[in-house]
C-alpha positions in Angstrom: 0.0 0.0 0.0 1.4 3.4 -1.0 1.8 6.3 1.4 -1.3 8.1 0.0 -3.5 5.1 0.7 -2.1 4.7 4.1 -3.0 8.3 5.0 -6.5 8.0 3.5 -7.2 4.8 5.5 -5.9 6.2 8.8 -2.8 4.1 8.8 -0.7 7.1 8.2 -0.6 7.8 11.9 1.2 4.5 12.6 3.2 4.7 9.4 4.6 8.2 10.0 4.4 8.5 13.8 5.3 6.6 16.9 2.2 6.2 18.9 2.3 6.7 22.7 -0.9 6.3 24.7 -4.4 5.4 23.8 -5.8 5.7 20.3 -9.4 4.4 19.9 -9.7 1.0 21.6 -5.9 0.3 21.6 -3.1 1.4 24.0 0.4 1.8 22.5 3.4 2.1 24.9 7.1 1.7 24.9 8.8 -0.5 27.5 12.0 0.5 29.3 14.0 -1.8 27.1 12.9 0.2 24.1 10.4 -2.4 22.7 6.9 -1.3 21.8 3.7 -3.1 22.5 0.0 -2.6 22.1 -3.0 -4.0 24.0 -6.7 -3.5 24.2 -8.0 -0.6 26.2 -10.1 -1.5 29.2 -12.2 1.2 30.7 -11.9 1.5 34.5 -14.6 3.8 35.9 -13.5 6.5 38.4 -13.5 5.5 42.0 -15.6 8.5 43.0 -14.7 11.2 45.6 -12.1 10.5 48.2 -10.3 12.6 50.8 -7.1 12.4 48.8 -8.8 13.6 45.6 -10.6 16.3 47.5 -7.3 17.7 48.7 -6.1 18.2 45.2 -9.3 20.0 44.1 -9.3 22.3 47.1 -5.6 23.3 46.8 -5.9 24.0 43.1 -9.0 26.2 43.6 -7.3 28.0 46.5 -4.1 28.6 44.5 -6.1 30.3 41.8 -7.4 32.8 44.4 -3.8 33.6 45.5 -2.2 33.9 42.1 -2.8 33.3 38.4 -1.5 30.2 36.5 -0.2 32.6 33.8 2.0 34.5 36.2 5.6 33.7 37.1 5.9 32.2 40.5 2.6 30.4 40.4 4.1 27.0 40.2 6.3 27.7 43.3 3.2 28.7 45.3 1.4 25.5 44.2 4.4 23.3 45.1 4.5 24.8 48.6 0.8 24.4 49.1 0.9 20.8 48.0 3.8 19.9 50.3 3.1 21.8 53.5 -0.7 21.5 53.6 -1.6 18.5 55.8 -4.0 15.7 54.6 -7.4 16.0 56.3 -8.9 12.5 56.4 -11.4 10.4 58.4 -10.6 7.2 60.3 -10.0 4.3 58.0 -7.4 2.3 56.0 -5.6 4.1 53.2 -3.3 3.2 50.3 -0.8 6.0 49.8 1.0 6.3 46.5 4.8 6.4 47.1 5.4 8.7 44.2 2.6 11.3 44.5 2.5 11.5 48.4 6.1 10.6 49.4 7.9 11.9 46.3 9.6 8.6 45.7 11.4 8.7 42.3 14.1 6.1 42.8 13.7 2.5 44.0 15.4 2.0 47.3 15.0 0.8 50.9 13.4 3.6 53.0 12.7 3.9 56.7 9.2 5.2 57.5 8.3 6.5 60.9 4.7 7.1 62.0 4.3 9.5 64.9 1.2 9.8 66.9 -0.7 7.8 69.6 0.9 4.5 68.4 4.2 5.6 66.7 6.4 3.0 65.2 9.1 2.7 62.4 9.6 0.1 59.7 11.7 -0.4 56.6 10.2 -0.9 53.2 11.4 -1.2 49.6 9.6 1.6 47.8 9.4 2.4 44.1 7.2 4.8 42.2 4.1 2.7 42.1 4.3 1.2 45.6 1.1 1.7 47.6 2.0 2.3 51.3 -0.8 0.8 53.5 -1.6 2.9 56.6 -4.5 2.7 59.1 -5.7 5.8 61.0 -8.2 4.6 63.5 -8.1 7.4 66.1 -8.8 11.1 65.8 -5.6 13.2 66.0 -2.5 14.4 64.2 0.1 12.1 62.7 3.3 12.6 60.8 5.0 10.1 58.4 8.7 10.8 58.2 10.6 9.1 55.4 14.4 8.5 55.3 16.5 6.8 52.8 17.9 3.5 54.1 19.8 4.1 57.4 20.1 7.9 56.8 19.2 10.1 59.7 18.5 13.0 57.4 14.8 13.4 56.6 13.9 12.8 53.0 10.2 13.7 53.2 7.6 14.4 55.9 3.9 14.4 55.4 1.3 15.4 58.0 -2.2 13.7 58.4 -5.0 15.2 60.5 -7.7 12.6 61.3 -11.1 14.2 61.9 -14.3 12.6 63.1 -16.5 10.6 60.8 -18.8 12.9 58.8 -16.6 16.0 59.2 -16.6 18.6 56.4 -13.1 18.0 55.0 -13.5 20.9 52.4 -14.2 23.4 55.2 -11.3 22.0 57.2 -8.9 22.6 54.3 -10.3 26.1 53.6 -9.9 27.2 57.3 -6.4 25.8 57.5 -5.3 27.5 54.2 -6.8 30.8 55.2 -5.0 30.7 58.6 -1.6 29.4 57.6 -1.2 30.7 54.0 1.4 33.4 55.0 3.4 30.8 57.0 3.4 28.3 54.2 4.6 30.9 51.6 7.5 31.9 53.8 8.8 28.3 53.9 11.5 27.0 51.6 10.3 25.5 48.3 10.4 21.7 48.4 13.5 20.4 46.7 11.8 17.5 45.0 12.0 17.0 41.2 8.8 17.3 39.3 7.0 14.0 38.8 7.7 12.9 35.2 4.6 11.7 33.4 4.6 9.1 30.7 4.7 10.8 27.3 1.4 10.4 25.4 1.1 11.6 21.9 2.5 11.2 18.4 6.3 11.4 17.8 7.2 11.9 14.2 9.5 9.3 12.7 11.0 11.9 10.2 12.0 15.5 10.5 9.7 16.4 7.7 6.5 15.8 9.6 6.4 17.8 12.8 2.8 16.9 13.8 -0.9 17.1 13.0 -3.8 18.9 14.6 -7.6 18.6 14.4 -10.2 16.0 15.2 -10.1 12.4 13.9 -12.2 9.4 15.0 -13.7 11.3 17.9 -10.3 12.3 19.3 -8.6 15.7 19.4 -5.0 16.0 18.1 -3.1 19.1 19.2 0.4 20.5 19.8 1.9 22.3 22.8 4.3 25.2 22.8 7.9 24.3 22.0 7.0 20.6 21.6 7.5 18.4 18.6 5.1 15.8 19.9 1.4 15.9 18.9 -0.9 15.1 21.8 -4.3 13.5 21.6 -7.3 13.3 23.9 -10.9 12.2 23.8 -13.3 15.0 22.8 -14.7 15.6 26.3 -18.4 16.4 26.9 -18.2 19.7 28.9 -21.9 19.7 29.4 -21.4 17.2 32.3 -19.0 19.5 34.1 -20.9 21.8 36.5 -17.9 24.2 36.9 -17.6 24.6 33.2 -21.2 25.5 32.9 -20.8 28.1 35.7 -17.8 29.5 33.8 -19.7 29.8 30.5 -22.6 31.6 32.2 -20.3 34.0 34.0 -18.3 34.6 30.7 -21.6 35.4 28.9 -22.5 37.8 31.7 -19.1 39.5 31.3 -19.6 39.9 27.6 -23.1 41.5 28.1 -21.6 43.8 30.8 -18.8 44.9 28.4 -21.3 45.6 25.6 -23.4 47.7 28.0 -20.5 50.0 28.9 -20.3 53.5 27.4 -17.8 54.4 24.8 -16.2 56.8 27.3 -15.7 54.0 29.8 -14.1 51.8 27.1 -11.7 54.6 26.2 -10.7 55.1 29.8 -10.4 51.3 30.3 -8.1 51.0 27.2 -6.0 53.8 28.6 -5.7 52.0 32.0 -5.0 48.7 30.2 -2.1 50.2 28.3 -0.5 51.5 31.5 -1.0 48.2 33.2 0.3 46.2 30.3 3.5 48.2 30.0 4.3 47.3 33.7 3.3 43.6 33.5 3.9 42.4 29.9 7.1 40.6 30.8 5.2 38.0 33.0 2.3 37.6 30.6 2.8 34.8 28.2 -0.3 35.2 26.1 -2.1 37.7 23.8 -4.2 40.2 25.8 -6.5 43.0 24.7 -8.5 45.6 26.8 -11.6 43.5 26.2 -9.9 40.3 27.3 -8.6 42.1 30.4 -12.1 43.3 31.2 -13.5 39.8 31.0 -10.6 38.4 33.0 -11.2 40.9 35.8 -14.9 40.3 35.7 -14.4 36.6 36.2 -11.7 37.1 38.9 -14.1 39.2 41.0 -16.5 36.3 41.0 -13.6 33.8 41.7 -14.2 31.7 38.6 
């Protein structure tokens, strides 16, 4: 089959690109030894809400009220919030990911020390995907200190606050962040490397083809800035996301508000925008106009 027919039948993706990740009902991946494999995709439904997932949602929302993802320094704030904010949980048994919670990036023997009412220490071989099983049966504060091997120097320390059954965990996070935000921001930035995610996308086999974009077979192909890899994702139904619907409503309200403003207001707003932009353009990595600045401030006032 010639190249033209390969492209027309959809085989051009595999002919001209190395596939990484899911495409349709098949998953393509590369092993550590360099070999490639493919297997059928099996859908695993989400496990629902959990105290660990809730923590991520609350911290992300709170960080957006402190700074803006487009501004320099936002990632530093987010890293501090993730590391120094304790885990608010309820009594029960938990499987804690070694990579995401204890920042384990290299397989080794680690010494873990659990402080609290029944403190104890143990050694365990940890690698990225290890699930550390811990039980928190009594209300109180606990710390898990991780050291490499026999080292006395602390590698990682995570704090867990166990509340009573039925407690409002979201309110507990909000109260804690409001009270200790200044203290958290004054602390040193955690020295852990960023967690490397498995590359998913299309890597061109030749220098001639740099990537593709668009929608094909219900999946969206797109490229990121300064990347030669084409990424793909399923075309998500945003109508199921309540937060997205709120954002769309507020954005529509912002557009109506802008159209209702007088011409004199718009001229004054453009003048203020030009003054602000001259002072802040170095940390703005996107196109911005007076109208876009108006909508952004409108949404920010409503914490969207």
